[in-house]
C-alpha positions as a printed Julia matrix, in Angstrom:
100×3 Matrix{Float64}:
 -7.16    3.0     7.3
 -6.75   -0.09    8.6
 -3.41    0.0     9.78
 -1.8    -3.59   11.16
  1.14   -4.34   13.53
  4.17   -5.69   11.77
  7.34   -5.12   13.99
  8.47   -3.55   17.2
 10.84   -0.99   16.69
 13.87   -3.52   18.04
 13.46   -5.38   15.07
 15.28   -3.09   13.06
 18.14   -1.58   13.61
 19.04    1.41   11.49
 20.03    0.6     7.63
 18.14   -2.74    7.94
 15.57   -3.53    5.82
 13.02   -6.78    6.54
 10.29   -8.66    4.92
  7.04   -8.61    7.46
  3.88   -9.94    6.83
  0.67   -7.99    7.35
 -1.95  -10.13    6.95
 -0.91  -12.38    4.44
  0.3    -9.54    2.85
  4.48   -9.52    2.5
  5.64   -5.85    2.78
  9.13   -4.76    2.84
  9.76   -2.77    6.28
 12.74   -0.35    6.96
 13.95    1.78    9.15
 16.13    5.05    8.12
 17.63    7.4    10.94
 15.62    5.92   13.28
 12.35    6.28   11.39
 10.31    3.74    9.59
  9.09    3.05    5.66
  7.19    0.37    4.56
  6.94   -0.38    0.63
  5.23   -3.5    -1.47
  7.87   -6.16   -1.62
  7.71   -7.14   -4.88
 10.26   -5.31   -7.22
  8.98   -3.16  -10.34
 10.78   -4.66  -12.59
 10.89   -8.81  -11.87
  9.26   -9.66   -8.5
 12.4    -9.56   -6.12
 12.35   -9.59   -2.99
 12.68   -5.84   -1.83
 12.89   -6.67    1.91
 16.2    -8.94    1.1
 17.79   -5.85   -0.83
 20.55   -3.49    0.67
 19.02   -0.53    2.34
 22.02    2.81    1.53
 19.89    6.08    3.26
 16.52    5.63    1.71
 17.75    3.58   -1.51
 16.52    0.09   -1.55
 18.66   -2.03   -4.19
 16.63   -5.2    -5.27
 19.0    -7.96   -5.18
 17.87   -9.68   -7.43
 18.92   -7.24  -10.8
 19.56   -4.08   -8.72
 16.4    -1.49   -9.57
 17.03    0.99   -6.99
 13.44    3.13   -5.6
 13.48    5.63   -3.14
 11.73    3.74    0.13
  9.97    6.88    1.31
  8.68    7.92   -2.5
  8.36    4.69   -4.1
  9.85    6.18   -7.04
 12.36    4.77   -8.84
 16.04    6.81   -8.86
 17.57    6.08  -12.46
 13.49    5.89  -14.29
 11.1     8.68  -11.98
  7.94    7.43  -14.12
  8.11    3.86  -12.28
  7.23    3.58   -8.9
  6.74    1.25   -6.26
  3.75    1.19   -3.74
  4.19    2.71   -0.36
  2.81    2.67    2.45
  2.11    4.79    5.31
  4.23    3.81    8.74
  2.77    5.21   12.72
  5.01    3.95   15.7
  2.97    3.73   18.54
  5.14    3.01   21.77
  7.22    0.11   20.67
  5.03   -1.26   17.95
  5.01   -0.8    14.41
  1.69   -0.71   12.2
  1.69   -0.29    8.32
 -1.65    0.28    6.63
 -2.81   -1.51    3.88
């Protein structure tokens, strides 16, 4: 496992999503009720930027065409057979690390 520091806990408020860089890989980072999640930034539909979408609890809505994914599991909420990549996240002190 290679954990890369991508943010600090102060970079996102609860309910926010943000695109971060993990050694050249764009990752969508989310904060839900104090817990951090990470997925690919690329929507499975047409490649929209998930980290720029609207986060509602654990569901991110792609800003391009409205596809919705659970940020914890990566599963599409309407079509469970479709899944996006998720990444393991660790918080160490005030730093947020993603395993890429």
